[in-house]
LUMKEVO-768954 format. One record per atom (N, C-alpha, C, O, CB): residue number from 1; residue in three letters; x, y, z. Coordinates in steps of 0.001 Angstrom, whole numbers, plus 500000, padded with zeros to 6 digits. Glycine has a CB too. Layout:
// residues N
@num->NUM, residuo->ALA, px->X, py->Y, pz->Z
...
END
This chain:
// residues 101
@num->1, residuo->UNK, px->265806, py->176198, pz->274372
@num->1, residuo->UNK, px->266512, py->174920, pz->274440
@num->1, residuo->UNK, px->266940, py->174161, pz->273147
@num->1, residuo->UNK, px->265942, py->173999, pz->272445
@num->1, residuo->UNK, px->265688, py->174056, pz->275170
@num->2, residuo->UNK, px->268047, py->173643, pz->272585
@num->2, residuo->UNK, px->268046, py->172967, pz->271556
@num->2, residuo->UNK, px->268782, py->171620, pz->271299
@num->2, residuo->UNK, px->269904, py->171565, pz->271805
@num->2, residuo->UNK, px->268355, py->173753, pz->270821
@num->3, residuo->UNK, px->268425, py->170677, pz->270708
@num->3, residuo->UNK, px->268993, py->169511, pz->270636
@num->3, residuo->UNK, px->270511, py->169215, pz->270059
@num->3, residuo->UNK, px->270958, py->169764, pz->269051
@num->3, residuo->UNK, px->268116, py->168882, pz->269974
@num->4, residuo->UNK, px->271108, py->168418, pz->270728
@num->4, residuo->UNK, px->272270, py->168045, pz->270093
@num->4, residuo->UNK, px->272477, py->166367, pz->270154
@num->4, residuo->UNK, px->272066, py->165598, pz->271023
@num->4, residuo->UNK, px->273452, py->168859, pz->270790
@num->5, residuo->UNK, px->273065, py->166138, pz->269233
@num->5, residuo->UNK, px->273222, py->164420, pz->269200
@num->5, residuo->UNK, px->274575, py->164006, pz->269098
@num->5, residuo->UNK, px->275232, py->164158, pz->268068
@num->5, residuo->UNK, px->272487, py->163685, pz->267919
@num->6, residuo->UNK, px->275099, py->163382, pz->270348
@num->6, residuo->UNK, px->276306, py->163414, pz->270533
@num->6, residuo->UNK, px->276806, py->161773, pz->270501
@num->6, residuo->UNK, px->276300, py->160989, pz->271303
@num->6, residuo->UNK, px->276546, py->164243, pz->271819
@num->7, residuo->UNK, px->277888, py->161290, pz->269463
@num->7, residuo->UNK, px->278395, py->159972, pz->269539
@num->7, residuo->UNK, px->279582, py->159824, pz->269792
@num->7, residuo->UNK, px->280477, py->160469, pz->269246
@num->7, residuo->UNK, px->278230, py->159326, pz->268577
@num->8, residuo->UNK, px->279811, py->158612, pz->270994
@num->8, residuo->UNK, px->280921, py->158503, pz->272047
@num->8, residuo->UNK, px->281168, py->157300, pz->271588
@num->8, residuo->UNK, px->280318, py->156410, pz->271559
@num->8, residuo->UNK, px->280650, py->158643, pz->273655
@num->9, residuo->UNK, px->282818, py->157126, pz->271035
@num->9, residuo->UNK, px->283512, py->155661, pz->270657
@num->9, residuo->UNK, px->284174, py->155187, pz->271689
@num->9, residuo->UNK, px->285138, py->155874, pz->272028
@num->9, residuo->UNK, px->284533, py->155648, pz->269510
@num->10, residuo->UNK, px->283905, py->153946, pz->272481
@num->10, residuo->UNK, px->285053, py->153412, pz->273205
@num->10, residuo->UNK, px->286026, py->152806, pz->272380
@num->10, residuo->UNK, px->285693, py->152379, pz->271274
@num->10, residuo->UNK, px->284668, py->152474, pz->274166
@num->11, residuo->UNK, px->287302, py->152710, pz->272824
@num->11, residuo->UNK, px->288391, py->152040, pz->272823
@num->11, residuo->UNK, px->288006, py->150613, pz->272630
@num->11, residuo->UNK, px->287104, py->150158, pz->273334
@num->11, residuo->UNK, px->289143, py->152308, pz->273982
@num->12, residuo->UNK, px->288716, py->149716, pz->271574
@num->12, residuo->UNK, px->288718, py->148204, pz->271212
@num->12, residuo->UNK, px->290109, py->147642, pz->272143
@num->12, residuo->UNK, px->290761, py->146887, pz->271422
@num->12, residuo->UNK, px->288905, py->147943, pz->269278
@num->13, residuo->UNK, px->290651, py->147770, pz->273321
@num->13, residuo->UNK, px->290880, py->147547, pz->274108
@num->13, residuo->UNK, px->290753, py->146621, pz->275030
@num->13, residuo->UNK, px->289607, py->146232, pz->275255
@num->13, residuo->UNK, px->290774, py->148101, pz->274196
@num->14, residuo->UNK, px->291720, py->146113, pz->275692
@num->14, residuo->UNK, px->290804, py->145133, pz->277046
@num->14, residuo->UNK, px->290916, py->145988, pz->278158
@num->14, residuo->UNK, px->291887, py->146662, pz->278501
@num->14, residuo->UNK, px->291531, py->143432, pz->277607
@num->15, residuo->UNK, px->289501, py->145851, pz->278823
@num->15, residuo->UNK, px->289458, py->147003, pz->280130
@num->15, residuo->UNK, px->288908, py->148202, pz->279804
@num->15, residuo->UNK, px->288613, py->149021, pz->280674
@num->15, residuo->UNK, px->290862, py->147437, pz->280710
@num->16, residuo->UNK, px->288679, py->148458, pz->278238
@num->16, residuo->UNK, px->288147, py->149597, pz->277881
@num->16, residuo->UNK, px->286879, py->150605, pz->278418
@num->16, residuo->UNK, px->286819, py->151835, pz->278435
@num->16, residuo->UNK, px->287964, py->149269, pz->276858
@num->17, residuo->UNK, px->285746, py->149426, pz->278913
@num->17, residuo->UNK, px->284621, py->149869, pz->278904
@num->17, residuo->UNK, px->284697, py->150186, pz->280584
@num->17, residuo->UNK, px->285594, py->149874, pz->281367
@num->17, residuo->UNK, px->283505, py->148847, pz->278218
@num->18, residuo->UNK, px->283421, py->150924, pz->280846
@num->18, residuo->UNK, px->283199, py->151361, pz->282326
@num->18, residuo->UNK, px->281568, py->151555, pz->282807
@num->18, residuo->UNK, px->280687, py->152203, pz->282242
@num->18, residuo->UNK, px->283999, py->152848, pz->282517
@num->19, residuo->UNK, px->281519, py->150959, pz->283738
@num->19, residuo->UNK, px->279909, py->151594, pz->284586
@num->19, residuo->UNK, px->279838, py->152879, pz->285077
@num->19, residuo->UNK, px->278876, py->153318, pz->285707
@num->19, residuo->UNK, px->279487, py->150835, pz->285981
@num->20, residuo->UNK, px->280959, py->153565, pz->284768
@num->20, residuo->UNK, px->280704, py->154499, pz->285755
@num->20, residuo->UNK, px->279890, py->155506, pz->284932
@num->20, residuo->UNK, px->279350, py->155141, pz->283888
@num->20, residuo->UNK, px->282026, py->155076, pz->286468
@num->21, residuo->UNK, px->279786, py->156855, pz->285412
@num->21, residuo->UNK, px->279329, py->158082, pz->284727
@num->21, residuo->UNK, px->279714, py->158711, pz->284094
@num->21, residuo->UNK, px->280517, py->159470, pz->284638
@num->21, residuo->UNK, px->279064, py->158760, pz->285123
@num->22, residuo->UNK, px->279572, py->158882, pz->282969
@num->22, residuo->UNK, px->280276, py->159841, pz->282012
@num->22, residuo->UNK, px->279242, py->161107, pz->281776
@num->22, residuo->UNK, px->278042, py->160992, pz->281527
@num->22, residuo->UNK, px->280661, py->159029, pz->280500
@num->23, residuo->UNK, px->279972, py->162325, pz->281908
@num->23, residuo->UNK, px->279175, py->163328, pz->281562
@num->23, residuo->UNK, px->279982, py->164618, pz->280554
@num->23, residuo->UNK, px->281197, py->164730, pz->280711
@num->23, residuo->UNK, px->278616, py->163832, pz->282980
@num->24, residuo->UNK, px->279471, py->165306, pz->279816
@num->24, residuo->UNK, px->279713, py->166011, pz->278407
@num->24, residuo->UNK, px->279428, py->167586, pz->278948
@num->24, residuo->UNK, px->278474, py->168037, pz->279582
@num->24, residuo->UNK, px->278489, py->165402, pz->276975
@num->25, residuo->UNK, px->280400, py->168100, pz->278540
@num->25, residuo->UNK, px->280464, py->169839, pz->278433
@num->25, residuo->UNK, px->280903, py->170148, pz->277296
@num->25, residuo->UNK, px->281903, py->169623, pz->276806
@num->25, residuo->UNK, px->281396, py->170645, pz->279420
@num->26, residuo->UNK, px->280134, py->171137, pz->276673
@num->26, residuo->UNK, px->280440, py->171764, pz->275389
@num->26, residuo->UNK, px->280564, py->173283, pz->275420
@num->26, residuo->UNK, px->279926, py->173883, pz->276285
@num->26, residuo->UNK, px->279400, py->171397, pz->274418
@num->27, residuo->UNK, px->281460, py->174086, pz->274404
@num->27, residuo->UNK, px->281592, py->175237, pz->274316
@num->27, residuo->UNK, px->281571, py->175648, pz->272953
@num->27, residuo->UNK, px->282255, py->175161, pz->272053
@num->27, residuo->UNK, px->282572, py->175563, pz->274958
@num->28, residuo->UNK, px->280665, py->176662, pz->272846
@num->28, residuo->UNK, px->280409, py->176993, pz->271223
@num->28, residuo->UNK, px->280855, py->178345, pz->271014
@num->28, residuo->UNK, px->281288, py->179072, pz->271909
@num->28, residuo->UNK, px->278783, py->176904, pz->270702
@num->29, residuo->UNK, px->280710, py->178717, pz->269566
@num->29, residuo->UNK, px->281041, py->180133, pz->269574
@num->29, residuo->UNK, px->279941, py->181006, pz->270509
@num->29, residuo->UNK, px->280498, py->182021, pz->270927
@num->29, residuo->UNK, px->281056, py->180651, pz->267997
@num->30, residuo->UNK, px->278889, py->180931, pz->270846
@num->30, residuo->UNK, px->277931, py->181610, pz->271604
@num->30, residuo->UNK, px->277853, py->181708, pz->273240
@num->30, residuo->UNK, px->277313, py->182519, pz->273992
@num->30, residuo->UNK, px->276825, py->181062, pz->271174
@num->31, residuo->UNK, px->278634, py->180523, pz->273457
@num->31, residuo->UNK, px->278560, py->180394, pz->274953
@num->31, residuo->UNK, px->279016, py->179078, pz->275191
@num->31, residuo->UNK, px->279545, py->178413, pz->274300
@num->31, residuo->UNK, px->277142, py->180625, pz->275583
@num->32, residuo->UNK, px->278848, py->178678, pz->276298
@num->32, residuo->UNK, px->279040, py->177273, pz->276978
@num->32, residuo->UNK, px->277672, py->176564, pz->277345
@num->32, residuo->UNK, px->276623, py->177207, pz->277302
@num->32, residuo->UNK, px->279909, py->177441, pz->278364
@num->33, residuo->UNK, px->277693, py->175586, pz->277610
@num->33, residuo->UNK, px->277008, py->174425, pz->278060
@num->33, residuo->UNK, px->277546, py->173634, pz->279421
@num->33, residuo->UNK, px->278713, py->173255, pz->279315
@num->33, residuo->UNK, px->277042, py->173510, pz->276900
@num->34, residuo->UNK, px->276886, py->173316, pz->280700
@num->34, residuo->UNK, px->277201, py->172916, pz->281547
@num->34, residuo->UNK, px->277396, py->171578, pz->281557
@num->34, residuo->UNK, px->277026, py->170995, pz->280538
@num->34, residuo->UNK, px->276617, py->173318, pz->282223
@num->35, residuo->UNK, px->277919, py->170864, pz->282505
@num->35, residuo->UNK, px->277846, py->169184, pz->282391
@num->35, residuo->UNK, px->276511, py->168478, pz->281976
@num->35, residuo->UNK, px->275529, py->169063, pz->282431
@num->35, residuo->UNK, px->278166, py->168540, pz->283827
@num->36, residuo->UNK, px->276359, py->167886, pz->281576
@num->36, residuo->UNK, px->275014, py->166771, pz->281122
@num->36, residuo->UNK, px->275630, py->165283, pz->281313
@num->36, residuo->UNK, px->276745, py->164980, pz->280888
@num->36, residuo->UNK, px->274434, py->166954, pz->279193
@num->37, residuo->UNK, px->274916, py->164543, pz->281886
@num->37, residuo->UNK, px->275220, py->163134, pz->282140
@num->37, residuo->UNK, px->274681, py->162555, pz->280880
@num->37, residuo->UNK, px->273519, py->162590, pz->280474
@num->37, residuo->UNK, px->274563, py->162503, pz->283510
@num->38, residuo->UNK, px->275791, py->161985, pz->280300
@num->38, residuo->UNK, px->275279, py->160814, pz->278985
@num->38, residuo->UNK, px->274787, py->159641, pz->279526
@num->38, residuo->UNK, px->275609, py->158883, pz->280040
@num->38, residuo->UNK, px->276522, py->160245, pz->277932
@num->39, residuo->UNK, px->273554, py->159315, pz->279519
@num->39, residuo->UNK, px->272290, py->157940, pz->279924
@num->39, residuo->UNK, px->271594, py->157924, pz->278887
@num->39, residuo->UNK, px->271306, py->158985, pz->278332
@num->39, residuo->UNK, px->271113, py->158094, pz->281261
@num->40, residuo->UNK, px->271238, py->156901, pz->278478
@num->40, residuo->UNK, px->270241, py->156367, pz->278094
@num->40, residuo->UNK, px->269545, py->154869, pz->278796
@num->40, residuo->UNK, px->269973, py->154414, pz->279857
@num->40, residuo->UNK, px->270605, py->156310, pz->276843
@num->41, residuo->UNK, px->268418, py->154216, pz->278010
@num->41, residuo->UNK, px->268260, py->152999, pz->278624
@num->41, residuo->UNK, px->269147, py->151727, pz->278084
@num->41, residuo->UNK, px->268824, py->150554, pz->278273
@num->41, residuo->UNK, px->266853, py->152728, pz->278518
@num->42, residuo->UNK, px->270348, py->152170, pz->277362
@num->42, residuo->UNK, px->270922, py->150995, pz->276891
@num->42, residuo->UNK, px->272428, py->150679, pz->278201
@num->42, residuo->UNK, px->272683, py->151237, pz->279268
@num->42, residuo->UNK, px->271416, py->151350, pz->274989
@num->43, residuo->UNK, px->273020, py->149723, pz->277565
@num->43, residuo->UNK, px->274374, py->149187, pz->278199
@num->43, residuo->UNK, px->275439, py->150097, pz->277602
@num->43, residuo->UNK, px->275951, py->149808, pz->276521
@num->43, residuo->UNK, px->274718, py->147527, pz->277832
@num->44, residuo->UNK, px->275850, py->151400, pz->278409
@num->44, residuo->UNK, px->276708, py->152225, pz->277632
@num->44, residuo->UNK, px->278273, py->152192, pz->277683
@num->44, residuo->UNK, px->278682, py->151485, pz->278604
@num->44, residuo->UNK, px->276340, py->153445, pz->277931
@num->45, residuo->UNK, px->279197, py->152746, pz->276967
@num->45, residuo->UNK, px->280426, py->152312, pz->277237
@num->45, residuo->UNK, px->281073, py->151310, pz->277225
@num->45, residuo->UNK, px->282153, py->151409, pz->277806
@num->45, residuo->UNK, px->280614, py->152498, pz->277951
@num->46, residuo->UNK, px->280730, py->149888, pz->276568
@num->46, residuo->UNK, px->281570, py->148957, pz->276479
@num->46, residuo->UNK, px->282581, py->149047, pz->275341
@num->46, residuo->UNK, px->282666, py->149852, pz->274414
@num->46, residuo->UNK, px->280879, py->147875, pz->276452
@num->47, residuo->UNK, px->283364, py->147932, pz->275693
@num->47, residuo->UNK, px->284646, py->148065, pz->274743
@num->47, residuo->UNK, px->283967, py->147802, pz->273295
@num->47, residuo->UNK, px->283040, py->147010, pz->273121
@num->47, residuo->UNK, px->285998, py->146825, pz->275130
@num->48, residuo->UNK, px->284546, py->148555, pz->272323
@num->48, residuo->UNK, px->284692, py->148702, pz->271235
@num->48, residuo->UNK, px->282979, py->149418, pz->270413
@num->48, residuo->UNK, px->282630, py->149388, pz->269233
@num->48, residuo->UNK, px->285316, py->147242, pz->270854
@num->49, residuo->UNK, px->282304, py->149957, pz->271564
@num->49, residuo->UNK, px->281284, py->150240, pz->271503
@num->49, residuo->UNK, px->281103, py->151489, pz->271012
@num->49, residuo->UNK, px->282000, py->152277, pz->271312
@num->49, residuo->UNK, px->280839, py->150012, pz->272446
@num->50, residuo->UNK, px->280024, py->152005, pz->270201
@num->50, residuo->UNK, px->279491, py->153301, pz->269743
@num->50, residuo->UNK, px->278604, py->153961, pz->270226
@num->50, residuo->UNK, px->277635, py->153754, pz->269496
@num->50, residuo->UNK, px->279128, py->153293, pz->268758
@num->51, residuo->UNK, px->278238, py->154831, pz->271234
@num->51, residuo->UNK, px->277095, py->155175, pz->271531
@num->51, residuo->UNK, px->276351, py->156444, pz->271126
@num->51, residuo->UNK, px->277058, py->157423, pz->270886
@num->51, residuo->UNK, px->277150, py->155083, pz->272614
@num->52, residuo->UNK, px->275065, py->156569, pz->271018
@num->52, residuo->UNK, px->274312, py->157920, pz->270611
@num->52, residuo->UNK, px->273564, py->158553, pz->271752
@num->52, residuo->UNK, px->272948, py->157847, pz->272551
@num->52, residuo->UNK, px->273240, py->157666, pz->269452
@num->53, residuo->UNK, px->273598, py->159821, pz->271848
@num->53, residuo->UNK, px->272872, py->160177, pz->272813
@num->53, residuo->UNK, px->272180, py->161255, pz->272278
@num->53, residuo->UNK, px->272820, py->161857, pz->271417
@num->53, residuo->UNK, px->273550, py->160411, pz->273964
@num->54, residuo->UNK, px->270695, py->161832, pz->272602
@num->54, residuo->UNK, px->270281, py->162991, pz->272347
@num->54, residuo->UNK, px->270219, py->163874, pz->273737
@num->54, residuo->UNK, px->269645, py->163346, pz->274689
@num->54, residuo->UNK, px->269010, py->162827, pz->271623
@num->55, residuo->UNK, px->270701, py->165009, pz->273881
@num->55, residuo->UNK, px->270559, py->165878, pz->275007
@num->55, residuo->UNK, px->270287, py->167563, pz->274199
@num->55, residuo->UNK, px->270536, py->168058, pz->273100
@num->55, residuo->UNK, px->272142, py->165705, pz->276085
@num->56, residuo->UNK, px->269555, py->168074, pz->275656
@num->56, residuo->UNK, px->268972, py->169373, pz->275228
@num->56, residuo->UNK, px->270116, py->170310, pz->276177
@num->56, residuo->UNK, px->270506, py->170064, pz->277318
@num->56, residuo->UNK, px->267070, py->169566, pz->275655
@num->57, residuo->UNK, px->270337, py->170987, pz->275647
@num->57, residuo->UNK, px->271269, py->172521, pz->275841
@num->57, residuo->UNK, px->270819, py->173973, pz->275477
@num->57, residuo->UNK, px->269817, py->174193, pz->274796
@num->57, residuo->UNK, px->272531, py->172462, pz->274957
@num->58, residuo->UNK, px->271550, py->174848, pz->275930
@num->58, residuo->UNK, px->271507, py->176198, pz->275702
@num->58, residuo->UNK, px->271609, py->176144, pz->274158
@num->58, residuo->UNK, px->272062, py->175096, pz->273699
@num->58, residuo->UNK, px->272649, py->177047, pz->276487
@num->59, residuo->UNK, px->271247, py->177139, pz->273270
@num->59, residuo->UNK, px->271921, py->177550, pz->271854
@num->59, residuo->UNK, px->273087, py->178202, pz->272018
@num->59, residuo->UNK, px->273126, py->179423, pz->272167
@num->59, residuo->UNK, px->271097, py->178457, pz->270984
@num->60, residuo->UNK, px->274291, py->177333, pz->272002
@num->60, residuo->UNK, px->275535, py->177792, pz->271898
@num->60, residuo->UNK, px->276355, py->178136, pz->270647
@num->60, residuo->UNK, px->277505, py->178519, pz->270863
@num->60, residuo->UNK, px->276111, py->177009, pz->272486
@num->61, residuo->UNK, px->276003, py->178070, pz->269553
@num->61, residuo->UNK, px->276278, py->178120, pz->268338
@num->61, residuo->UNK, px->276852, py->176719, pz->268065
@num->61, residuo->UNK, px->276674, py->175635, pz->268620
@num->61, residuo->UNK, px->277124, py->179269, pz->268037
@num->62, residuo->UNK, px->277577, py->177102, pz->267054
@num->62, residuo->UNK, px->278692, py->175586, pz->266566
@num->62, residuo->UNK, px->279536, py->175397, pz->267394
@num->62, residuo->UNK, px->280383, py->176210, pz->267763
@num->62, residuo->UNK, px->279653, py->175604, pz->265219
@num->63, residuo->UNK, px->279400, py->174427, pz->267722
@num->63, residuo->UNK, px->280302, py->173634, pz->268546
@num->63, residuo->UNK, px->281949, py->173928, pz->268393
@num->63, residuo->UNK, px->282370, py->173957, pz->267237
@num->63, residuo->UNK, px->279994, py->172154, pz->268181
@num->64, residuo->UNK, px->282815, py->174127, pz->269377
@num->64, residuo->UNK, px->284144, py->174193, pz->269241
@num->64, residuo->UNK, px->284994, py->173532, pz->269920
@num->64, residuo->UNK, px->286179, py->173407, pz->269609
@num->64, residuo->UNK, px->284465, py->175181, pz->269340
@num->65, residuo->UNK, px->284387, py->172996, pz->271029
@num->65, residuo->UNK, px->284709, py->172196, pz->272497
@num->65, residuo->UNK, px->284250, py->171670, pz->273045
@num->65, residuo->UNK, px->283378, py->172180, pz->273749
@num->65, residuo->UNK, px->284946, py->172523, pz->273348
@num->66, residuo->UNK, px->284582, py->169912, pz->273123
@num->66, residuo->UNK, px->283940, py->169018, pz->273668
@num->66, residuo->UNK, px->284873, py->169135, pz->275098
@num->66, residuo->UNK, px->285979, py->169674, pz->275144
@num->66, residuo->UNK, px->283854, py->167615, pz->272762
@num->67, residuo->UNK, px->284238, py->168567, pz->276134
@num->67, residuo->UNK, px->285145, py->168322, pz->277484
@num->67, residuo->UNK, px->284364, py->166951, pz->278009
@num->67, residuo->UNK, px->283204, py->167236, pz->278304
@num->67, residuo->UNK, px->285078, py->169814, pz->278802
@num->68, residuo->UNK, px->284704, py->165376, pz->278235
@num->68, residuo->UNK, px->284479, py->164783, pz->278619
@num->68, residuo->UNK, px->284992, py->164200, pz->280230
@num->68, residuo->UNK, px->286196, py->164202, pz->280483
@num->68, residuo->UNK, px->284500, py->164435, pz->277712
@num->69, residuo->UNK, px->284019, py->163728, pz->281237
@num->69, residuo->UNK, px->284659, py->163884, pz->282197
@num->69, residuo->UNK, px->284098, py->162203, pz->283070
@num->69, residuo->UNK, px->282871, py->162114, pz->283044
@num->69, residuo->UNK, px->284306, py->165520, pz->282846
@num->70, residuo->UNK, px->284603, py->161317, pz->283579
@num->70, residuo->UNK, px->284054, py->159986, pz->284038
@num->70, residuo->UNK, px->283902, py->160262, pz->285503
@num->70, residuo->UNK, px->284543, py->161220, pz->285934
@num->70, residuo->UNK, px->285034, py->158651, pz->283712
@num->71, residuo->UNK, px->283056, py->159483, pz->286456
@num->71, residuo->UNK, px->283060, py->159376, pz->287419
@num->71, residuo->UNK, px->282832, py->157848, pz->288028
@num->71, residuo->UNK, px->281800, py->157212, pz->287812
@num->71, residuo->UNK, px->282367, py->160271, pz->287654
@num->72, residuo->UNK, px->283572, py->157514, pz->288559
@num->72, residuo->UNK, px->283522, py->156037, pz->288913
@num->72, residuo->UNK, px->283850, py->156200, pz->290469
@num->72, residuo->UNK, px->284860, py->156705, pz->290960
@num->72, residuo->UNK, px->284687, py->154997, pz->287996
@num->73, residuo->UNK, px->282653, py->155599, pz->291175
@num->73, residuo->UNK, px->281895, py->155599, pz->292474
@num->73, residuo->UNK, px->282032, py->157161, pz->292767
@num->73, residuo->UNK, px->281242, py->158028, pz->292392
@num->73, residuo->UNK, px->282573, py->154521, pz->293745
@num->74, residuo->UNK, px->283505, py->157393, pz->293714
@num->74, residuo->UNK, px->283169, py->158684, pz->294563
@num->74, residuo->UNK, px->284305, py->159884, pz->293986
@num->74, residuo->UNK, px->284375, py->161074, pz->294295
@num->74, residuo->UNK, px->283393, py->158320, pz->296447
@num->75, residuo->UNK, px->285280, py->158959, pz->292887
@num->75, residuo->UNK, px->286736, py->159977, pz->292452
@num->75, residuo->UNK, px->286417, py->160281, pz->290774
@num->75, residuo->UNK, px->285591, py->159594, pz->290172
@num->75, residuo->UNK, px->288655, py->158885, pz->292666
@num->76, residuo->UNK, px->286868, py->160941, pz->290378
@num->76, residuo->UNK, px->286713, py->161527, pz->288961
@num->76, residuo->UNK, px->288139, py->160531, pz->288509
@num->76, residuo->UNK, px->289064, py->160401, pz->289311
@num->76, residuo->UNK, px->286831, py->163618, pz->288799
@num->77, residuo->UNK, px->288161, py->160014, pz->287437
@num->77, residuo->UNK, px->289101, py->159140, pz->286677
@num->77, residuo->UNK, px->289650, py->159865, pz->285239
@num->77, residuo->UNK, px->288826, py->160445, pz->284533
@num->77, residuo->UNK, px->288284, py->157708, pz->286346
@num->78, residuo->UNK, px->291004, py->159808, pz->284859
@num->78, residuo->UNK, px->291655, py->159834, pz->283914
@num->78, residuo->UNK, px->291014, py->159202, pz->282727
@num->78, residuo->UNK, px->290675, py->158045, pz->282974
@num->78, residuo->UNK, px->292736, py->159388, pz->284247
@num->79, residuo->UNK, px->290843, py->159450, pz->281967
@num->79, residuo->UNK, px->290633, py->158078, pz->280365
@num->79, residuo->UNK, px->291676, py->157682, pz->280464
@num->79, residuo->UNK, px->292761, py->158201, pz->280727
@num->79, residuo->UNK, px->290399, py->158473, pz->278519
@num->80, residuo->UNK, px->291184, py->156208, pz->280132
@num->80, residuo->UNK, px->292315, py->154928, pz->280019
@num->80, residuo->UNK, px->293269, py->155096, pz->281044
@num->80, residuo->UNK, px->294412, py->154882, pz->280639
@num->80, residuo->UNK, px->293194, py->154849, pz->278579
@num->81, residuo->UNK, px->293184, py->155419, pz->282287
@num->81, residuo->UNK, px->294005, py->155194, pz->283442
@num->81, residuo->UNK, px->293505, py->153673, pz->283800
@num->81, residuo->UNK, px->292412, py->153155, pz->283569
@num->81, residuo->UNK, px->293765, py->156395, pz->284697
@num->82, residuo->UNK, px->294691, py->153118, pz->284455
@num->82, residuo->UNK, px->294465, py->151576, pz->284976
@num->82, residuo->UNK, px->293236, py->151371, pz->285585
@num->82, residuo->UNK, px->293032, py->151882, pz->286687
@num->82, residuo->UNK, px->295486, py->151103, pz->286020
@num->83, residuo->UNK, px->292444, py->150749, pz->285075
@num->83, residuo->UNK, px->290895, py->150603, pz->285530
@num->83, residuo->UNK, px->290008, py->151321, pz->284828
@num->83, residuo->UNK, px->288882, py->150838, pz->284714
@num->83, residuo->UNK, px->290626, py->151001, pz->286892
@num->84, residuo->UNK, px->290245, py->152393, pz->284311
@num->84, residuo->UNK, px->289087, py->153388, pz->283674
@num->84, residuo->UNK, px->288948, py->153159, pz->282452
@num->84, residuo->UNK, px->289650, py->152502, pz->281684
@num->84, residuo->UNK, px->289298, py->154850, pz->283739
@num->85, residuo->UNK, px->287616, py->153965, pz->282222
@num->85, residuo->UNK, px->287208, py->154031, pz->280613
@num->85, residuo->UNK, px->288423, py->154443, pz->279477
@num->85, residuo->UNK, px->289370, py->155225, pz->279557
@num->85, residuo->UNK, px->285976, py->155256, pz->280458
@num->86, residuo->UNK, px->288043, py->153731, pz->278607
@num->86, residuo->UNK, px->289473, py->154382, pz->277860
@num->86, residuo->UNK, px->288563, py->154905, pz->276528
@num->86, residuo->UNK, px->288293, py->153990, pz->275749
@num->86, residuo->UNK, px->291055, py->152963, pz->277375
@num->87, residuo->UNK, px->288216, py->155816, pz->276275
@num->87, residuo->UNK, px->287436, py->156943, pz->275443
@num->87, residuo->UNK, px->288340, py->156948, pz->274412
@num->87, residuo->UNK, px->289476, py->157350, pz->274664
@num->87, residuo->UNK, px->287178, py->158488, pz->276125
@num->88, residuo->UNK, px->288010, py->156507, pz->273069
@num->88, residuo->UNK, px->288542, py->156702, pz->271515
@num->88, residuo->UNK, px->288570, py->158493, pz->270790
@num->88, residuo->UNK, px->289422, py->159219, pz->270277
@num->88, residuo->UNK, px->287288, py->155646, pz->270473
@num->89, residuo->UNK, px->286978, py->158599, pz->271164
@num->89, residuo->UNK, px->286324, py->159668, pz->270064
@num->89, residuo->UNK, px->284879, py->160088, pz->270729
@num->89, residuo->UNK, px->284098, py->159450, pz->271436
@num->89, residuo->UNK, px->286050, py->158868, pz->268339
@num->90, residuo->UNK, px->284855, py->161164, pz->270310
@num->90, residuo->UNK, px->283442, py->161772, pz->270624
@num->90, residuo->UNK, px->283271, py->162615, pz->269763
@num->90, residuo->UNK, px->284168, py->163301, pz->269272
@num->90, residuo->UNK, px->283191, py->162401, pz->271903
@num->91, residuo->UNK, px->281778, py->162671, pz->269405
@num->91, residuo->UNK, px->281506, py->164134, pz->268261
@num->91, residuo->UNK, px->280131, py->164277, pz->268466
@num->91, residuo->UNK, px->279291, py->163445, pz->268810
@num->91, residuo->UNK, px->281824, py->163938, pz->266352
@num->92, residuo->UNK, px->279991, py->166003, pz->268080
@num->92, residuo->UNK, px->278463, py->166554, pz->268345
@num->92, residuo->UNK, px->278258, py->166596, pz->266489
@num->92, residuo->UNK, px->279037, py->166996, pz->265624
@num->92, residuo->UNK, px->278309, py->168529, pz->269471
@num->93, residuo->UNK, px->277198, py->166139, pz->266407
@num->93, residuo->UNK, px->276741, py->166260, pz->264772
@num->93, residuo->UNK, px->277005, py->167197, pz->264213
@num->93, residuo->UNK, px->277354, py->167153, pz->263033
@num->93, residuo->UNK, px->275486, py->166222, pz->264412
@num->94, residuo->UNK, px->276872, py->168835, pz->265212
@num->94, residuo->UNK, px->277311, py->170058, pz->264196
@num->94, residuo->UNK, px->278656, py->170011, pz->263509
@num->94, residuo->UNK, px->278967, py->170637, pz->262495
@num->94, residuo->UNK, px->277351, py->171399, pz->264960
@num->95, residuo->UNK, px->279407, py->169182, pz->264204
@num->95, residuo->UNK, px->281135, py->169262, pz->263941
@num->95, residuo->UNK, px->281760, py->169040, pz->264998
@num->95, residuo->UNK, px->282684, py->168273, pz->264728
@num->95, residuo->UNK, px->281762, py->170588, pz->263474
@num->96, residuo->UNK, px->281746, py->169393, pz->266433
@num->96, residuo->UNK, px->282643, py->169525, pz->267436
@num->96, residuo->UNK, px->282988, py->167922, pz->268026
@num->96, residuo->UNK, px->282288, py->166977, pz->268391
@num->96, residuo->UNK, px->281983, py->170574, pz->268551
@num->97, residuo->UNK, px->284054, py->168104, pz->267937
@num->97, residuo->UNK, px->284865, py->166741, pz->268318
@num->97, residuo->UNK, px->286175, py->166659, pz->269386
@num->97, residuo->UNK, px->286886, py->167600, pz->269736
@num->97, residuo->UNK, px->285446, py->166224, pz->266955
@num->98, residuo->UNK, px->286268, py->165297, pz->269777
@num->98, residuo->UNK, px->287278, py->165389, pz->271142
@num->98, residuo->UNK, px->287683, py->164107, pz->270533
@num->98, residuo->UNK, px->286758, py->163322, pz->270327
@num->98, residuo->UNK, px->286645, py->165455, pz->273023
@num->99, residuo->UNK, px->289323, py->163587, pz->270077
@num->99, residuo->UNK, px->289625, py->162398, pz->270086
@num->99, residuo->UNK, px->291074, py->162582, pz->270660
@num->99, residuo->UNK, px->291765, py->163594, pz->270776
@num->99, residuo->UNK, px->289412, py->161716, pz->268745
@num->100, residuo->UNK, px->291344, py->161057, pz->271034
@num->100, residuo->UNK, px->292449, py->160859, pz->271541
@num->100, residuo->UNK, px->293542, py->161197, pz->270912
@num->100, residuo->UNK, px->293255, py->161097, pz->269719
@num->100, residuo->UNK, px->292512, py->159836, pz->271825
@num->101, residuo->UNK, px->294898, py->161623, pz->271036
@num->101, residuo->UNK, px->295617, py->162209, pz->270720
@num->101, residuo->UNK, px->296660, py->160881, pz->269689
@num->101, residuo->UNK, px->297690, py->161222, pz->269107
@num->101, residuo->UNK, px->296058, py->163019, pz->272011
END
């Protein structure tokens, strides 16, 4: 297992935050890592906030792809849907990134 440092940026628009569960999955040069819930002791994913997470996972090599998923209640929600979390960007310290087009 190796550590990953993931930074998540929530957009600065009305209603951008969420209290839902946020998951990350990453693919790298040598393999992929299943979903991991992003959580810590802080209030995460609030409007205009930057959240940093330290997670452990398999050594997948340089990160090439990040997938973020929000679960609110019992249903998955697309990012920035009405009443859903509005993710601006996410990055892994080694260079993997996701950003809103």
